[in-house]
C-alpha positions in Angstrom: 96.3 -32.1 8.6 93.4 -30.0 7.7 93.6 -26.2 8.2 91.5 -24.9 11.0 88.3 -23.0 10.2 88.8 -19.3 10.0 86.3 -18.4 12.7 83.1 -20.1 11.5 81.6 -21.1 8.2 80.7 -17.6 7.2 84.0 -15.9 8.1 86.3 -14.4 5.5 89.3 -16.8 5.6 92.7 -15.3 6.7 94.9 -18.3 7.4 96.7 -19.9 4.5 95.6 -23.5 3.6 98.2 -26.3 3.7 99.5 -28.4 0.9 97.6 -31.5 2.1 94.2 -29.7 2.0 95.0 -28.3 -1.5 96.2 -31.6 -2.8 93.1 -33.6 -1.6 90.6 -31.0 -2.8 92.4 -30.9 -6.2 92.3 -34.7 -6.5 88.6 -34.7 -5.7 88.1 -32.0 -8.4 90.0 -34.0 -10.9 88.0 -37.1 -10.1 84.8 -35.3 -11.0 86.3 -34.2 -14.3 87.2 -37.8 -15.0 83.5 -38.6 -14.6 82.5 -35.9 -17.0 85.2 -36.0 -19.7 85.7 -39.7 -20.2 82.1 -39.6 -21.6 82.4 -36.2 -23.3 85.7 -36.9 -25.1 85.1 -40.5 -26.1 82.3 -42.6 -24.8 79.2 -40.4 -25.7 80.5 -40.1 -29.3 80.9 -43.9 -29.5 77.5 -44.5 -28.1 76.0 -41.9 -30.4 77.5 -43.6 -33.5 76.2 -47.0 -32.2 72.7 -45.9 -31.2 71.8 -43.3 -33.9 68.6 -44.4 -35.7 68.7 -44.9 -39.4 68.6 -41.6 -41.2 69.8 -39.6 -38.1 73.3 -38.2 -38.1 75.5 -39.2 -35.2 76.5 -35.5 -34.7 72.9 -34.7 -34.1 72.4 -37.4 -31.5 75.6 -36.4 -29.7 74.5 -32.7 -29.8 71.1 -33.5 -28.4 72.4 -35.7 -25.6 75.2 -33.4 -24.6 72.8 -30.4 -24.8 70.2 -32.1 -22.5 72.9 -32.9 -20.0 74.3 -29.4 -20.0 70.7 -28.0 -19.5 70.5 -30.2 -16.3 73.9 -29.0 -15.3 72.8 -25.3 -15.5 70.0 -26.0 -13.0 71.8 -28.4 -10.7 75.0 -26.4 -10.0 73.4 -23.3 -8.5 70.6 -25.4 -6.9 73.0 -27.7 -5.0 75.3 -24.8 -4.2 72.4 -23.0 -2.6 71.4 -26.1 -0.6 75.0 -26.6 0.6 75.0 -22.9 1.8 72.1 -23.9 4.1 73.4 -27.2 5.3 74.0 -27.5 9.0 75.3 -31.1 9.2 77.9 -31.9 11.7 80.1 -32.9 8.7 79.9 -29.3 7.5 78.2 -27.5 4.6 80.0 -29.0 1.7 81.2 -32.5 2.5 77.7 -34.2 2.6 77.1 -33.0 -1.0 80.5 -34.1 -2.2 79.8 -37.6 -0.8 76.2 -37.8 -2.1 77.0 -36.3 -5.5 80.0 -38.6 -6.3 78.2 -41.7 -5.1 75.2 -40.8 -7.3 77.4 -39.9 -10.2 79.1 -43.3 -10.1 75.8 -45.0 -10.1 74.6 -42.9 -13.0 77.7 -43.7 -15.0 77.0 -47.4 -14.5 73.4 -46.8 -15.7 74.7 -45.0 -18.7 77.0 -47.9 -19.6 73.9 -50.1 -20.0 71.9 -47.6 -22.2 70.6 -49.3 -25.4 68.7 -46.4 -26.9 69.1 -42.7 -27.5 66.5 -41.8 -24.9 68.2 -44.1 -22.4 71.5 -42.6 -23.2 70.1 -39.1 -22.6 68.5 -40.0 -19.3 71.8 -41.6 -18.1 73.8 -38.6 -19.0 71.4 -36.1 -17.4 71.7 -38.1 -14.2 75.5 -38.0 -14.4 75.3 -34.2 -14.8 72.7 -33.8 -12.0 74.7 -35.7 -9.4 78.3 -34.7 -10.3 77.3 -31.1 -10.3 76.1 -31.4 -6.7 79.7 -32.5 -5.8 81.3 -29.9 -8.0 79.3 -27.0 -6.6 80.4 -28.0 -3.1 84.1 -28.4 -4.1 84.1 -25.0 -5.8 82.5 -23.3 -2.8 85.2 -24.7 -0.5 87.8 -22.3 -2.1 86.2 -19.0 -0.9 85.2 -20.8 2.3 88.7 -21.7 3.2 91.3 -19.9 1.1 92.4 -16.2 1.7 92.4 -13.9 -1.3 96.1 -13.7 -1.9 96.3 -17.6 -2.1 93.4 -18.1 -4.4 95.4 -17.9 -7.7 97.7 -20.6 -6.5 94.9 -22.9 -5.2 93.0 -22.2 -8.4 96.1 -23.3 -10.3 96.3 -26.6 -8.6 92.5 -27.2 -9.1 93.0 -26.3 -12.8 95.9 -28.8 -13.0 93.7 -31.5 -11.5 91.0 -30.5 -13.9 93.1 -31.1 -17.0 94.7 -34.3 -15.5 91.1 -35.4 -14.9 90.3 -34.8 -18.6 93.4 -36.7 -19.7 92.7 -39.5 -17.2 89.1 -39.7 -18.2 90.1 -39.9 -21.9 92.7 -42.5 -21.1 90.3 -44.6 -19.0 87.6 -44.4 -21.6 90.0 -45.5 -24.3 91.7 -48.2 -22.3 88.4 -49.6 -20.9 88.0 -51.9 -23.9 84.7 -50.5 -25.0 81.8 -48.4 -23.9 80.8 -50.4 -20.8 84.4 -50.8 -19.5 85.1 -47.2 -20.1 82.2 -46.0 -18.0 82.9 -48.4 -15.2 86.5 -47.2 -15.1 85.5 -43.6 -14.9 82.9 -44.4 -12.2 85.5 -46.2 -10.0 88.0 -43.4 -10.3 85.4 -40.7 -9.4 84.7 -42.5 -6.1 88.3 -43.3 -5.2 89.6 -39.8 -6.0 87.3 -38.0 -3.6 88.0 -40.2 -0.6 91.1 -38.4 0.7 89.4 -35.1 1.0 86.2 -36.5 2.6 88.1 -38.7 5.1 91.0 -36.5 6.1 89.6 -32.9 6.2 86.9 -31.4 8.3 84.5 -28.8 6.8 83.5 -25.8 8.9 80.0 -26.3 10.4 77.2 -23.8 10.0 75.3 -23.4 13.3 71.6 -23.9 12.8 71.0 -20.5 14.4 73.1 -18.8 11.5 71.0 -20.4 8.8 68.5 -17.8 7.4 64.8 -18.6 7.6 63.5 -20.3 4.5 60.8 -18.9 2.3 60.4 -20.3 -1.2 60.0 -16.9 -2.7 63.3 -15.7 -1.2 65.0 -18.9 -2.0 64.0 -18.8 -5.7 64.5 -15.1 -5.9 68.1 -15.5 -4.7 69.0 -17.2 -8.0 68.8 -13.8 -9.8 71.8 -11.6 -9.2 71.2 -8.2 -10.8 74.0 -7.2 -13.2 73.0 -3.6 -12.5 73.6 -4.0 -8.8 76.7 -6.2 -9.3 78.2 -5.2 -12.6 81.6 -6.7 -12.0 80.0 -10.1 -11.4 78.0 -9.6 -14.6 81.0 -8.9 -16.8 83.0 -11.7 -15.2 80.2 -14.1 -15.9 80.0 -13.0 -19.5 83.8 -13.2 -20.0 83.8 -16.8 -18.7 80.7 -17.8 -20.8 82.1 -16.5 -24.1 85.6 -18.0 -23.6 84.1 -21.3 -22.6 81.7 -21.2 -25.5 84.6 -20.8 -27.9 86.4 -23.7 -26.2 83.3 -25.9 -26.3 82.8 -25.2 -30.0 86.4 -26.2 -30.7 86.2 -29.5 -28.7 82.7 -30.8 -29.3 83.3 -32.6 -32.6 87.0 -33.2 -32.2 86.6 -37.0 -32.7 84.6 -36.5 -35.9 87.1 -33.8 -37.1 89.9 -36.2 -36.8 88.0 -39.0 -38.5 86.1 -37.1 -41.3 88.4 -34.2 -42.1 92.0 -35.3 -41.2 91.2 -39.0 -42.0 93.1 -40.3 -39.0 93.1 -44.1 -38.9 92.5 -44.1 -35.1 90.5 -41.0 -34.2 90.0 -42.1 -30.6 93.7 -42.5 -30.2 94.2 -39.1 -31.9 91.9 -37.5 -29.4 94.0 -39.0 -26.6 97.2 -37.7 -28.1 95.8 -34.2 -28.5 94.4 -34.3 -25.0 97.8 -35.3 -23.6 99.6 -32.5 -25.6 97.0 -30.0 -24.3 97.5 -31.4 -20.8 101.3 -31.0 -20.8 101.2 -27.4 -21.9 98.3 -26.6 -19.6 100.2 -28.0 -16.7 103.2 -25.8 -17.6 101.1 -22.6 -17.1 98.2 -23.3 -14.8 100.0 -23.3 -11.4 102.6 -20.8 -12.5 100.0 -18.4 -13.9 98.0 -18.5 -10.6 101.0 -17.9 -8.4 102.2 -15.1 -10.7 98.8 -13.5 -10.5 98.8 -13.7 -6.7 102.2 -12.1 -6.5 101.3 -9.4 -9.0 98.0 -8.7 -7.2 96.3 -8.5 -10.7 93.9 -10.8 -12.5 92.7 -9.0 -15.7 95.9 -9.0 -17.8 96.3 -12.7 -17.3 92.7 -13.5 -18.3 92.9 -11.2 -21.3 96.1 -12.6 -22.8 95.1 -16.2 -22.0 92.0 -15.6 -24.1 94.0 -14.2 -27.0 96.3 -17.2 -27.0 93.2 -19.5 -27.0 91.8 -17.5 -29.9 95.0 -18.1 -32.0 94.8 -21.8 -31.2 91.2 -22.2 -32.3 92.0 -20.2 -35.4 94.7 -22.6 -36.3 92.1 -25.4 -36.6 90.3 -23.3 -39.1 93.2 -22.4 -41.4 95.7 -25.3 -40.9 93.7 -28.5 -41.2 96.5 -31.1 -40.9 97.6 -33.3 -38.0 100.6 -31.1 -37.2 98.2 -28.1 -37.2 95.9 -29.9 -34.7 98.9 -30.7 -32.4 100.1 -27.1 -32.5 96.5 -25.9 -31.7 96.2 -28.3 -28.8 99.5 -27.1 -27.4 98.6 -23.4 -27.7 95.1 -24.0 -26.3 96.7 -25.6 -23.2 99.0 -22.7 -22.7 96.1 -20.2 -22.7 93.6 -22.3 -20.9 96.0 -23.1 -18.1 96.4 -19.4 -17.2 92.7 -18.7 -17.7 91.6 -21.6 -15.5 93.5 -20.6 -12.4 93.3 -16.8 -12.7 89.6 -16.7 -13.7 88.6 -18.8 -10.7 90.4 -16.4 -8.4 88.8 -13.4 -10.1 85.3 -15.0 -9.8 85.7 -15.5 -6.0 86.6 -11.8 -5.7 83.4 -10.5 -7.2 81.0 -12.6 -5.0 78.3 -10.5 -3.3 78.1 -12.3 0.1 79.8 -15.0 2.2 76.5 -16.6 3.2 75.7 -17.4 -0.5 79.0 -18.5 -1.8 77.8 -21.9 -3.0 74.8 -20.5 -4.7 76.6 -17.6 -6.3 79.4 -19.7 -7.6 76.8 -22.1 -8.9 75.3 -19.3 -10.9 78.8 -18.4 -12.1 79.4 -22.0 -13.1 76.4 -21.8 -15.4 78.9 -20.0 -17.6 80.7 -23.4 -17.8 77.6 -25.5 -18.5 75.5 -23.1 -20.7 78.2 -23.3 -23.5 77.6 -27.0 -23.6 74.0 -26.3 -24.5 74.7 -23.5 -26.9 77.7 -25.2 -28.6 75.7 -28.1 -30.1 72.9 -25.8 -31.2 75.5 -23.6 -33.0 77.9 -26.3 -34.1 75.5 -28.7 -35.8 74.1 -26.2 -38.4 77.5 -24.6 -39.0 79.1 -28.0 -39.8 76.1 -29.3 -41.7 75.0 -26.2 -43.7 77.2 -23.1 -43.1 80.7 -23.9 -44.1 81.8 -27.1 -42.3 84.7 -27.3 -39.8 86.5 -24.2 -41.2 83.6 -22.0 -40.4 83.0 -23.7 -37.0 86.5 -23.0 -35.8 86.5 -19.5 -37.2 83.3 -18.7 -35.3 84.8 -20.3 -32.1 87.9 -18.1 -32.4 85.8 -14.9 -32.8 83.6 -15.7 -29.8 86.5 -16.5 -27.5 88.3 -13.2 -28.5 85.2 -11.1 -27.6 85.0 -12.8 -24.3 88.7 -12.1 -23.5 88.3 -8.4 -24.3 85.3 -8.0 -22.1 87.3 -8.7 -18.9 88.5 -5.0 -19.2 85.0 -3.9 -18.2 85.5 -5.3 -14.7 86.2 -2.3 -12.3 86.6 -3.8 -8.8 89.4 -6.3 -9.6 92.7 -5.2 -11.3 
């Protein structure tokens, strides 16, 4: 049974959400990550290798396509978050965007499956990012809409667990699909089915039309700038998330090529699946526990800091121990650190939001710290691998960036 609305769509939640609500929202979240990471881990790399024109490196094609999609994501997430903030549908503010986003995302994955050129591949992936980000913005905003502060670490932990299971499932579906087309169709089907329980079983609080602020385009567009001078904690939290995610994106972007070209694995796609599974097991061991522990301690910063340090060590291993056992150890450590970071950082972010009326938009701006690294990582990674030291240099840079991000969490003053 769905938890009752606190006392309206804009109220600060005080009643704990139930297990059914948390489970269905987590499943929907995981389904979206299947739609993203089946392509990102496997399918886009395969397509890039197949469609790269003569004389163009597959790494450059993958970097260009992934970067274009991430650029769309940066715009789409806060835009759809802001639109959901203003939605007065009888189905609530968030649910209509979850439905439309996932349906559109499934269609875009099908379109991407049929791409026969690099521009077609880029258009398809940009559409996937556009539509799935509409759903993701709404799902993320449901947490501060419905979950009280002292439960957000635990709920963030379950969402994080679903996220990594979505990555593992997406990688598995992409690998088991029998090829590029089958992999995309499998990911599209799972994305739709995984969101149905939340959409069908739980009601979203309705925003009365009278509570929706008057729309002026100047105010609407101006709302996408949140001054770090007026809201310094939000600024430091955003920068922490951005740098940690940038280090992680640099580590993962060329993983398939690293296994094939550096470690000479006979089945690099299968190797990615193994490393993803190892990472998933260790992440699951910490993601929920870390969130609950943070709730009980009433603190967020120490968990984010030490999670970032562990992730830095993991990425550094890829630079100095370039063997298959080294990659497995790095995947395990990365999961331990990222599990805690995923749950606790989400809780921290919801606690530095400026206003309840703009939760979706503000979280969308925060989520740029997830998507902007996907733009920056290819721009940094391609020249590093090609001209500035190869994969050792790439993973060394990734480790340094992640460590700086983890240390900056100490600049946040309003959240312990």
